[in-house]
Structure formats: structure tokens, C-alpha cells
DRENZANU-366374 format. One record per residue (C-alpha): residue in one letter; residue number from 1; z, x, y. Coordinates in steps of 0.2 Angstrom, whole numbers. Last residue first. Example, Ala and Ser with C-alpha at 12.3 -4.5 7.8 and 13.67 -1.06 7.14 Angstrom:
residu S&num 2&z 36&x 68&y -5 $
residu A&num 1&z 39&x 62&y -22 $
//
This chain:
residu A&num 254&z -34&x -165&y -14 $
residu V&num 253&z -26&x -164&y 3 $
residu G&num 252&z -26&x -181&y 11 $
residu P&num 251&z -8&x -182&y 13 $
residu A&num 250&z 1&x -165&y 12 $
residu T&num 249&z 4&x -158&y -5 $
residu R&num 248&z -3&x -141&y -3 $
residu L&num 247&z 3&x -140&y 15 $
residu A&num 246&z 21&x -141&y 8 $
residu R&num 245&z 19&x -124&y 1 $
residu T&num 244&z 16&x -117&y 19 $
residu K&num 243&z 32&x -126&y 25 $
residu Q&num 242&z 42&x -117&y 11 $
residu A&num 241&z 34&x -100&y 13 $
residu R&num 240&z 38&x -97&y 31 $
residu R&num 239&z 30&x -105&y 47 $
residu R&num 238&z 22&x -91&y 56 $
residu R&num 237&z 20&x -77&y 43 $
residu V&num 236&z 18&x -89&y 29 $
residu S&num 235&z 5&x -99&y 39 $
residu V&num 234&z -4&x -83&y 44 $
residu L&num 233&z -5&x -78&y 25 $
residu E&num 232&z -11&x -95&y 20 $
residu A&num 231&z -25&x -94&y 33 $
residu A&num 230&z -30&x -77&y 27 $
residu I&num 229&z -31&x -84&y 9 $
residu A&num 228&z -42&x -99&y 15 $
residu L&num 227&z -53&x -87&y 25 $
residu A&num 226&z -55&x -75&y 10 $
residu I&num 225&z -60&x -90&y -1 $
residu E&num 224&z -73&x -96&y 13 $
residu E&num 223&z -80&x -78&y 14 $
residu P&num 222&z -81&x -76&y -5 $
residu S&num 221&z -90&x -93&y -6 $
residu E&num 220&z -82&x -109&y -13 $
residu A&num 219&z -67&x -115&y -2 $
residu G&num 218&z -62&x -133&y -3 $
residu I&num 217&z -49&x -131&y 11 $
residu P&num 216&z -34&x -130&y 0 $
residu L&num 215&z -24&x -115&y 8 $
residu G&num 214&z -26&x -99&y -2 $
residu I&num 213&z -21&x -93&y -19 $
residu P&num 212&z -20&x -105&y -34 $
residu T&num 211&z -7&x -98&y -35 $
residu F&num 210&z 6&x -93&y -22 $
residu L&num 209&z 19&x -84&y -33 $
residu E&num 208&z 37&x -90&y -30 $
residu A&num 207&z 37&x -98&y -47 $
residu C&num 206&z 35&x -81&y -55 $
residu R&num 205&z 52&x -76&y -47 $
residu E&num 204&z 61&x -91&y -54 $
residu R&num 203&z 53&x -88&y -71 $
residu A&num 202&z 61&x -71&y -71 $
residu I&num 201&z 50&x -56&y -75 $
residu G&num 200&z 55&x -48&y -91 $
residu R&num 199&z 39&x -44&y -100 $
residu Q&num 198&z 38&x -61&y -109 $
residu V&num 197&z 40&x -69&y -92 $
residu L&num 196&z 25&x -59&y -85 $
residu E&num 195&z 15&x -63&y -100 $
residu E&num 194&z 18&x -82&y -98 $
residu L&num 193&z 13&x -80&y -79 $
residu V&num 192&z -3&x -70&y -84 $
residu F&num 191&z -9&x -83&y -97 $
residu G&num 190&z -6&x -97&y -85 $
residu I&num 189&z -15&x -89&y -71 $
residu R&num 188&z -30&x -85&y -82 $
residu R&num 187&z -31&x -103&y -89 $
residu R&num 186&z -29&x -110&y -71 $
residu S&num 185&z -43&x -100&y -65 $
residu G&num 184&z -39&x -85&y -54 $
residu I&num 183&z -31&x -78&y -38 $
residu L&num 182&z -13&x -72&y -36 $
residu G&num 181&z -3&x -72&y -20 $
residu V&num 180&z 13&x -63&y -17 $
residu Y&num 179&z 21&x -66&y 0 $
residu A&num 178&z 35&x -59&y 11 $
residu T&num 177&z 40&x -45&y -2 $
residu E&num 176&z 56&x -40&y -11 $
residu K&num 175&z 52&x -29&y -26 $
residu P&num 174&z 53&x -34&y -45 $
residu L&num 173&z 37&x -44&y -42 $
residu I&num 172&z 26&x -30&y -36 $
residu E&num 171&z 26&x -18&y -51 $
residu L&num 170&z 24&x -30&y -65 $
residu L&num 169&z 12&x -40&y -53 $
residu C&num 168&z 0&x -26&y -52 $
residu D&num 167&z -2&x -21&y -70 $
residu L&num 166&z -2&x -39&y -75 $
residu D&num 165&z -16&x -43&y -63 $
residu H&num 164&z -25&x -28&y -70 $
residu E&num 163&z -24&x -35&y -87 $
residu H&num 162&z -30&x -52&y -80 $
residu G&num 161&z -46&x -45&y -74 $
residu R&num 160&z -57&x -41&y -59 $
residu T&num 159&z -42&x -39&y -47 $
residu I&num 158&z -38&x -52&y -33 $
residu V&num 157&z -19&x -49&y -31 $
residu V&num 156&z -14&x -52&y -13 $
residu T&num 155&z 2&x -44&y -7 $
residu Y&num 154&z 11&x -47&y 10 $
residu T&num 153&z 23&x -34&y 15 $
residu A&num 152&z 36&x -37&y 29 $
residu P&num 151&z 51&x -40&y 17 $
residu G&num 150&z 47&x -23&y 8 $
residu L&num 149&z 34&x -13&y -2 $
residu A&num 148&z 37&x 6&y -2 $
residu M&num 147&z 22&x 11&y -13 $
residu K&num 146&z 24&x 25&y -26 $
residu R&num 145&z 25&x 12&y -41 $
residu L&num 144&z 10&x 3&y -34 $
residu A&num 143&z -1&x 19&y -36 $
residu P&num 142&z 6&x 22&y -54 $
residu A&num 141&z 2&x 3&y -59 $
residu Y&num 140&z -14&x 1&y -50 $
residu D&num 139&z -24&x 16&y -56 $
residu E&num 138&z -30&x 25&y -40 $
residu A&num 137&z -43&x 23&y -26 $
residu I&num 136&z -33&x 20&y -11 $
residu V&num 135&z -40&x 13&y 6 $
residu T&num 134&z -30&x 12&y 22 $
residu C&num 133&z -40&x 0&y 33 $
residu G&num 132&z -49&x 1&y 49 $
residu P&num 131&z -66&x 0&y 41 $
residu F&num 130&z -65&x -7&y 23 $
residu R&num 129&z -82&x -4&y 14 $
residu S&num 128&z -85&x 13&y 21 $
residu P&num 127&z -67&x 18&y 16 $
residu H&num 126&z -71&x 17&y -2 $
residu A&num 125&z -61&x 7&y -15 $
residu F&num 124&z -76&x 0&y -23 $
residu D&num 123&z -86&x 16&y -28 $
residu E&num 122&z -69&x 24&y -32 $
residu R&num 121&z -64&x 11&y -44 $
residu D&num 120&z -45&x 10&y -48 $
residu D&num 119&z -43&x -2&y -33 $
residu L&num 118&z -30&x -3&y -19 $
residu V&num 117&z -34&x -10&y -1 $
residu T&num 116&z -21&x -7&y 13 $
residu V&num 115&z -21&x -18&y 28 $
residu S&num 114&z -11&x -19&y 45 $
residu F&num 113&z -10&x -37&y 49 $
residu G&num 112&z -14&x -44&y 66 $
residu V&num 111&z -26&x -59&y 65 $
residu E&num 110&z -41&x -48&y 66 $
residu R&num 109&z -35&x -36&y 52 $
residu S&num 108&z -33&x -51&y 41 $
residu F&num 107&z -50&x -57&y 44 $
residu R&num 106&z -58&x -40&y 40 $
residu A&num 105&z -47&x -37&y 25 $
residu L&num 104&z -51&x -54&y 18 $
residu P&num 103&z -70&x -52&y 21 $
residu M&num 102&z -70&x -36&y 11 $
residu A&num 101&z -58&x -41&y -3 $
residu I&num 100&z -68&x -57&y -8 $
residu H&num 99&z -82&x -46&y -15 $
residu G&num 98&z -71&x -34&y -25 $
residu A&num 97&z -58&x -21&y -19 $
residu G&num 96&z -43&x -27&y -30 $
residu C&num 95&z -25&x -26&y -25 $
residu I&num 94&z -25&x -31&y -7 $
residu L&num 93&z -9&x -25&y 2 $
residu L&num 92&z -6&x -34&y 19 $
residu K&num 91&z 7&x -27&y 31 $
residu A&num 90&z 15&x -38&y 45 $
residu D&num 89&z 24&x -28&y 59 $
residu P&num 88&z 43&x -30&y 58 $
residu A&num 87&z 50&x -45&y 66 $
residu L&num 86&z 61&x -47&y 81 $
residu I&num 85&z 64&x -65&y 87 $
residu D&num 84&z 71&x -65&y 105 $
residu L&num 83&z 83&x -78&y 110 $
residu F&num 82&z 87&x -78&y 128 $
residu V&num 81&z 104&x -84&y 134 $
residu S&num 80&z 109&x -94&y 149 $
residu V&num 79&z 128&x -96&y 154 $
residu T&num 78&z 134&x -107&y 168 $
residu D&num 77&z 134&x -125&y 161 $
residu T&num 76&z 136&x -118&y 144 $
residu M&num 75&z 124&x -110&y 131 $
residu E&num 74&z 109&x -115&y 140 $
residu I&num 73&z 94&x -108&y 130 $
residu T&num 72&z 79&x -98&y 133 $
residu A&num 71&z 68&x -97&y 117 $
residu C&num 70&z 58&x -86&y 105 $
residu E&num 69&z 51&x -96&y 91 $
residu R&num 68&z 49&x -91&y 72 $
residu N&num 67&z 54&x -109&y 68 $
residu A&num 66&z 68&x -104&y 55 $
residu L&num 65&z 73&x -89&y 67 $
residu A&num 64&z 75&x -101&y 81 $
residu K&num 63&z 86&x -113&y 70 $
residu V&num 62&z 96&x -98&y 65 $
residu A&num 61&z 98&x -93&y 83 $
residu L&num 60&z 104&x -110&y 88 $
residu D&num 59&z 117&x -111&y 75 $
residu R&num 58&z 123&x -93&y 78 $
residu L&num 57&z 124&x -96&y 97 $
residu T&num 56&z 134&x -112&y 95 $
residu K&num 55&z 147&x -102&y 84 $
residu D&num 54&z 147&x -87&y 96 $
residu V&num 53&z 150&x -98&y 111 $
residu P&num 52&z 165&x -106&y 102 $
residu L&num 51&z 172&x -89&y 97 $
residu V&num 50&z 170&x -79&y 113 $
residu G&num 49&z 166&x -61&y 108 $
residu F&num 48&z 147&x -61&y 112 $
residu S&num 47&z 143&x -56&y 95 $
residu E&num 46&z 136&x -41&y 85 $
residu E&num 45&z 132&x -40&y 67 $
residu M&num 44&z 131&x -59&y 65 $
residu R&num 43&z 127&x -67&y 49 $
residu G&num 42&z 119&x -84&y 50 $
residu D&num 41&z 107&x -82&y 35 $
residu P&num 40&z 93&x -79&y 46 $
residu W&num 39&z 102&x -64&y 54 $
residu V&num 38&z 110&x -64&y 71 $
residu I&num 37&z 112&x -50&y 83 $
residu A&num 36&z 122&x -51&y 100 $
residu K&num 35&z 119&x -44&y 117 $
residu R&num 34&z 128&x -43&y 133 $
residu G&num 33&z 116&x -41&y 148 $
residu V&num 32&z 124&x -53&y 160 $
residu P&num 31&z 143&x -53&y 157 $
residu L&num 30&z 151&x -66&y 146 $
residu R&num 29&z 170&x -66&y 149 $
residu P&num 28&z 167&x -66&y 168 $
residu D&num 27&z 158&x -83&y 166 $
residu G&num 26&z 145&x -87&y 179 $
residu S&num 25&z 131&x -80&y 168 $
residu A&num 24&z 112&x -77&y 168 $
residu I&num 23&z 102&x -67&y 156 $
residu I&num 22&z 114&x -66&y 141 $
residu T&num 21&z 104&x -58&y 127 $
residu A&num 20&z 102&x -64&y 109 $
residu L&num 19&z 92&x -53&y 97 $
residu C&num 18&z 87&x -63&y 82 $
residu F&num 17&z 82&x -55&y 65 $
residu I&num 16&z 67&x -52&y 54 $
residu K&num 15&z 68&x -39&y 41 $
residu Q&num 14&z 61&x -21&y 40 $
residu Q&num 13&z 78&x -14&y 37 $
residu A&num 12&z 74&x 0&y 50 $
residu L&num 11&z 74&x -13&y 64 $
residu C&num 10&z 92&x -17&y 60 $
residu A&num 9&z 97&x 2&y 61 $
residu C&num 8&z 87&x 4&y 77 $
residu L&num 7&z 96&x -11&y 84 $
residu K&num 6&z 113&x -4&y 80 $
residu T&num 5&z 109&x 13&y 88 $
residu T&num 4&z 104&x 4&y 104 $
residu M&num 3&z 119&x -7&y 103 $
residu N&num 2&z 131&x 7&y 102 $
residu M&num 1&z 140&x 12&y 85 $
//
């Protein structure tokens, strides 16, 4: 399989990876233009073919992937490599088309997400309320069952009731996603989480939910809450989930 075919196959997986390319070289074993592919867990599907260099490359590429930063690095005194971080386009699925969904869809589109809005009410899930978005007016569970969610999908559950939250999360949580956020009071959230476990969702997966949803900025109005959620989405996209969770317990955050 040539490199072009390999790259297409990697991109089709809808996962982030590092493409390393030699851009300057005085080493005949490492010609300019040679490429390697490194995944976040350190797996290499293609390499430069020189073991000490490949080991160093793997460590540096994994670090670049963790930081989501492209970089030019000096592998040796004579070899320079460009680390390009390739990630699928970020997709946001908003379950619930109420008063928070409208500003959230707008803010999210403006920061680069492609947005889909799902609600079972046709008067709420209407294209006129969500310009530039894909809008689906169907019952939650059957609609989600048909959707191809993946590692580039961010999901926000802001429905009008816990029964609809459950319908959504029971379909979303068994799938791999970049982010799942749930809005609601502590009582409502606690009920939903326990019901999810009773219905077979692992507690470890439930613990990955971002809830209460949004960065803790003291948001109160629908627009402020939408802004807090959008900021959290950007943080997960740029800094990953673990660093975003740490913001909740940062000094000075109530």
C-alpha cells in the first residue's frame, strides 16, 4: 500500500494522528520527503526505517499529538522533520432545540464546528431557527440509532426532560465520541446517571460525561450558558478532555 492510500485509510478512521515528513536531510538513509504515521498511543503504521530515529520520532509525535501542536523538530544534526497534526473536521450534535440550542449552534459554527440539531418537535427543529445547520425533526432514539457518530463527534444533550436525556444517552454512550455533555440540575443528573447504569451503561463511561455542562463562568442566561458550553467544546478540541476537566477545579473557580 503506497503512502497516499495509507493516508486516505487513516483519514477515513476519523481519528487524529501525526504525519511526520522529512523536510531537510544530510543522511542518505533518510531522504527528504519520506513520511511516517504516528497515532496518539505511539503506534506507527509507517516509519523512517532507522530504529533510533523512529523511537525519538514516536516520543516527539506523541507529545505533539497530546498538545495538538504542529512543529518542526531537529531529529539529528542533519535531519529536520515537520510534524503535522491531522484531525477530522469537528462535528457537533445538539440533542434538543430549545432556547439554549439556538445560540449554541451559532457560536459553535463560528468556531468551526459543523452542527446538527435534533429534536422531536417540528416547530422547534426547524431550519429557520438554525441557519447553516443540519436540522432533524424525529424521535430521538431512532434518529440517533441511524447516525454515524465517531471520534470527531461532540454531543450536547439539552432536551426538555430526563426521559429524553435517557433516550439520547442510551444511544450515544455505547459509541465512541469526542465529548458528551449533559445539562440539568444535580437531582436530574443524578437520576439520569443511575438510570443509565441500571440499563447497562458502565459507570466508567457515565463518569466521562461533562456534567454540569459548560465551563464554570457563572453563566445564567441562555446565551451565557451556550457560551460556556461552546468554550468547553473548544477546550476539549484543542486541549483534550483531561485538561478541560482540570479547569473545573482550578484555583479561584467556584
